[in-house]
C-alpha positions in Angstrom: -7.4 9.1 16.4 -4.3 10.3 14.7 -3.9 9.8 10.9 -1.7 6.9 10.0 1.8 8.0 9.5 3.5 5.1 7.7 2.6 2.7 4.9 2.1 -0.2 7.3 -0.3 1.9 9.4 -2.3 2.9 6.3 -2.6 -0.8 5.4 -3.6 -1.7 8.9 -6.3 1.0 9.1 -7.7 -0.1 5.7 -7.8 -3.7 6.7 -9.6 -3.0 10.0 -12.1 -0.6 8.5 -13.0 -2.8 5.5 -13.2 -5.9 7.6 -15.7 -4.3 9.9 -17.7 -2.6 7.1 -17.9 -5.7 4.9 -21.2 -7.1 6.1 -23.2 -4.0 5.3 -21.1 -2.7 2.4 -23.4 -3.7 -0.4 -26.4 -2.2 1.3 -24.6 1.0 2.1 -23.6 1.6 -1.5 -26.8 0.2 -3.1 -24.9 -2.5 -4.9 -27.2 -4.0 -7.6 -26.6 -7.6 -8.8 -29.0 -7.4 -11.7 -29.0 -5.9 -15.1 -28.7 -2.3 -13.9 -25.5 -3.1 -12.0 -24.1 -5.1 -14.8 -24.6 -2.3 -17.3 -22.9 0.1 -14.9 -19.8 -2.1 -14.8 -19.8 -2.9 -18.5 -20.4 0.8 -19.4 -17.3 1.8 -17.5 -15.2 -0.9 -19.1 -16.5 0.1 -22.6 -15.7 3.7 -21.9 -12.2 2.8 -20.7 -11.4 0.5 -23.6 -13.2 2.5 -26.3 -15.8 0.2 -27.7 -17.0 -3.4 -27.8 -15.5 -5.6 -25.1 -13.5 -8.7 -25.8 -13.6 -11.8 -23.6 -10.7 -11.7 -21.2 -9.4 -15.2 -20.4 -7.9 -14.4 -17.0 -8.7 -11.3 -15.0 -7.3 -10.0 -11.7 -9.3 -7.5 -9.6 -7.2 -5.6 -7.0 -9.1 -4.4 -4.0 -12.2 -6.2 -5.1 -14.3 -5.6 -2.1 -17.5 -7.6 -2.3 -17.0 -8.5 -6.0 -19.1 -5.9 -7.7 -16.9 -5.6 -10.8 -15.6 -9.1 -11.2 -18.8 -11.0 -10.6 -20.7 -8.8 -13.1 -17.9 -9.4 -15.7 -18.3 -13.2 -15.1 -22.0 -13.0 -15.5 -21.7 -11.0 -18.7 -19.2 -13.5 -20.1 -16.5 -10.7 -20.4 -14.3 -12.6 -17.9 -13.8 -16.3 -18.4 -11.8 -16.8 -15.2 -11.6 -14.2 -12.4 -9.2 -13.8 -9.5 -10.1 -11.3 -6.8 -7.7 -10.0 -4.2 -8.3 -7.6 -1.3 -6.3 -6.7 1.8 -9.5 -7.3 3.8 -10.4 -10.9 4.6 -13.8 -9.7 5.6 -14.5 -8.3 2.2 -13.5 -11.5 0.5 -15.7 -13.5 2.7 -18.7 -11.5 1.6 -17.5 -11.8 -2.0 -17.4 -15.5 -1.7 -21.0 -15.5 -0.4 -22.1 -13.3 -3.3 -20.4 -15.6 -5.8 -22.1 -18.7 -4.3 -25.5 -17.1 -4.3 -25.0 -16.1 -8.0 -23.7 -19.5 -9.0 -20.3 -18.2 -10.0 -16.8 -19.6 -9.5 -14.1 -17.2 -8.5 -10.7 -17.4 -7.0 -10.0 -15.2 -4.0 -6.8 -14.4 -2.1 -5.9 -11.9 0.6 -3.1 -9.8 -0.9 -1.5 -6.4 -0.8 -1.7 -4.7 -4.1 2.0 -3.7 -3.8 3.1 -7.4 -3.5 0.8 -9.5 -5.6 1.4 -13.3 -5.1 1.2 -14.2 -8.8 3.6 -15.2 -11.5 4.7 -12.8 -14.2 2.4 -12.4 -17.2 -0.5 -14.3 -15.5 -3.5 -12.1 -16.5 -5.1 -10.4 -19.5 -6.8 -7.7 -17.5 -6.0 -6.1 -14.2 -8.7 -3.9 -12.9 -9.9 -2.2 -9.8 -12.7 0.2 -8.6 -12.1 2.9 -6.0 -8.9 1.2 -4.8 -5.9 3.2 -5.9 -6.6 6.1 -3.5 -6.2 3.6 -0.6 -2.6 2.4 -1.6 0.4 4.0 0.2 3.0 3.1 -2.4 1.5 3.7 -5.9 4.7 3.4 -7.8 5.3 -0.1 -6.4 1.6 -1.1 -7.1 1.8 0.0 -10.7 5.1 -2.0 -11.1 3.2 -5.0 -9.8 0.3 -4.4 -12.2 2.7 -4.4 -15.1 4.5 -7.5 -13.9 1.5 -9.7 -13.6 0.0 -8.7 -17.0 0.8 -10.6 -20.1 2.3 -8.5 -23.0 -0.6 -6.6 -24.6 -2.7 -6.9 -21.5 -4.6 -3.9 -20.1 -5.4 -2.2 -16.9 -8.6 -0.4 -16.0 -9.1 1.5 -12.8 -12.4 3.3 -12.2 -13.9 5.4 -9.5 -10.8 7.2 -8.4 -11.4 10.6 -6.8 -10.0 13.7 -8.6 -8.5 16.4 -6.4 -10.6 19.2 -7.8 -13.7 17.0 -8.2 -13.5 15.9 -4.6 -13.4 19.5 -3.4 -16.4 20.4 -5.6 -18.3 17.3 -4.2 -17.8 18.6 -0.7 -20.3 21.5 -1.4 -23.4 19.3 -1.8 -22.2 17.1 1.0 -22.0 20.0 3.4 -25.3 21.5 2.2 -27.1 18.2 2.6 -25.8 17.8 6.1 -27.0 21.2 7.1 -30.6 20.6 5.9 -30.7 17.0 7.0 -32.9 17.7 10.2 -35.5 19.3 8.0 -35.3 16.5 5.5 -35.8 13.8 8.2 -38.7 15.7 9.6 -40.4 15.9 6.2 -39.9 12.2 5.7 -40.7 11.4 9.3 -37.4 9.5 9.6 -35.5 9.1 12.9 -31.8 10.2 13.3 -29.4 7.3 12.7 -26.8 6.3 15.3 -23.3 7.7 14.4 -21.4 5.3 12.1 -24.4 3.0 11.6 -23.4 2.4 7.9 -19.7 1.7 8.7 -19.9 -1.0 11.3 -20.3 1.2 14.3 -19.0 4.5 15.7 -15.4 3.2 16.2 -15.2 2.0 12.6 -16.8 5.3 11.4 -13.8 7.1 13.0 -11.5 4.9 11.0 -13.1 5.9 7.7 -11.5 9.3 7.8 -8.1 7.7 7.5 -8.5 5.1 4.8 -8.3 7.5 1.8 -4.7 8.7 1.2 -4.8 10.1 -2.3 -7.0 12.3 -4.5 -5.6 12.6 -8.0 -4.6 15.2 -10.6 -5.3 13.4 -14.0 -1.8 14.1 -15.3 -0.2 12.7 -12.2 -2.4 9.5 -12.4 -1.4 9.0 -16.0 2.2 9.6 -15.1 2.2 6.8 -12.6 1.2 4.4 -15.4 3.7 5.7 -17.9 6.5 5.7 -15.4 5.8 2.0 -14.7 6.1 1.2 -18.4 2.5 1.3 -19.7 1.5 2.7 -23.1 -1.7 3.9 -24.6 -2.5 5.6 -21.2 -5.8 7.4 -21.0 -7.5 9.2 -18.1 -11.1 10.3 -18.4 -13.5 12.1 -16.1 -16.8 10.6 -15.1 -19.9 12.0 -13.4 -20.4 15.6 -12.6 -24.1 16.3 -12.3 -24.7 12.7 -11.2 -22.0 13.1 -8.6 -23.5 16.2 -7.1 -27.0 14.7 -7.0 -25.7 11.4 -5.6 -23.6 12.9 -2.8 -26.4 15.1 -1.8 -28.8 12.2 -1.4 -26.1 10.0 0.2 -25.3 12.6 2.8 -29.0 13.0 3.6 -29.7 9.2 3.8 -26.8 8.5 6.1 -28.3 10.7 8.8 -31.5 8.6 8.9 -32.5 5.1 10.1 -32.4 3.3 6.7 -35.7 1.4 7.2 -37.5 4.7 7.8 -36.5 6.3 4.5 -39.5 5.9 2.2 -39.2 3.7 -0.9 -40.5 6.6 -3.0 -37.5 8.6 -2.0 -35.1 5.7 -2.7 -36.6 5.3 -6.2 -36.3 9.1 -6.9 -32.7 9.0 -5.8 -31.9 5.9 -7.8 -33.5 6.9 -11.1 -32.4 10.5 -10.8 -28.8 9.4 -10.5 -29.1 7.1 -13.6 -30.7 9.9 -15.6 -28.0 12.4 -14.7 -25.3 9.8 -15.6 -26.7 9.9 -19.1 -26.6 13.7 -19.2 -23.0 13.6 -18.0 -22.0 11.0 -20.6 -23.8 12.6 -23.5 -23.1 16.3 -22.8 -20.2 16.8 -20.4 -17.7 14.0 -20.4 -15.2 14.5 -23.1 -16.0 18.2 -23.4 -15.0 19.4 -19.9 -11.6 18.8 -18.3 -11.3 15.4 -16.6 -10.2 17.2 -13.3 -13.7 18.7 -12.8 -15.3 15.3 -12.5 -15.4 13.4 -9.2 -14.4 10.1 -10.7 -11.4 9.4 -12.8 -11.1 6.4 -15.1 -7.6 5.1 -16.1 -6.8 2.7 -18.8 -3.4 1.6 -20.2 -1.7 -1.3 -22.0 1.4 -3.3 -21.3 3.6 -3.1 -24.4 3.8 -6.2 -26.6 6.9 -8.3 -26.2 9.4 -7.3 -28.8 
């Protein structure tokens, strides 16, 4: 399959891929709907905004997927009213099911991030997780984020791949793929069908074409400043945790999930959390943001004046 060559083709590939991947998305990425997941979300928001979190009356999540960020913000009382958009109807269907199961009220709407169907100054917080790198027209998207924010409102975008960090992360991915047959043999796990975690082999092929950007921190900050935001900050997150996580993820995707022992899953989960703490305590803020796999952007719309 040829890579999409136009903005419309990029949107189409993203819609089709995420629609097909939606049903198994939470399982694929180990989404946690308890206290651990909530602290992951709140920790990123605290890091972005520099301290204790206010209560945001109206929040808008762009590219919300199955609702990981917004639903946790509602449960924590950080968001009073949440609106979630995604280009994928399938993702929003899963989100609505998650919200119902958790006893939460949320507004959902299929929408393109570059043409948000909301009035000016509608929200106090616009956020997203791992979404900017899917958008073909980032300048237009940031213009929309500014437009729908009230004066003084903030944006927070987490989980965006840095260009250098993405290349570094490729090393553990390749190494894990190379040793995967030995790993499966040691765990007595069978090889998984190609694309099993992405909705099948055809959808697995689409995955190679849904990511269209990896960012240099200064360029990501420039997008926000050029749109009219102030107090722009870009931080790096997860270096050791990223290497550890991608190694384990690359191994696990080669095996039938039900045959991966629980002891391994616990090791991978708790090891990742422990290395997150090492990254936050020792490396983040000391090393250049570009070295980290994840970039975290925050900015503020200027007050009316």
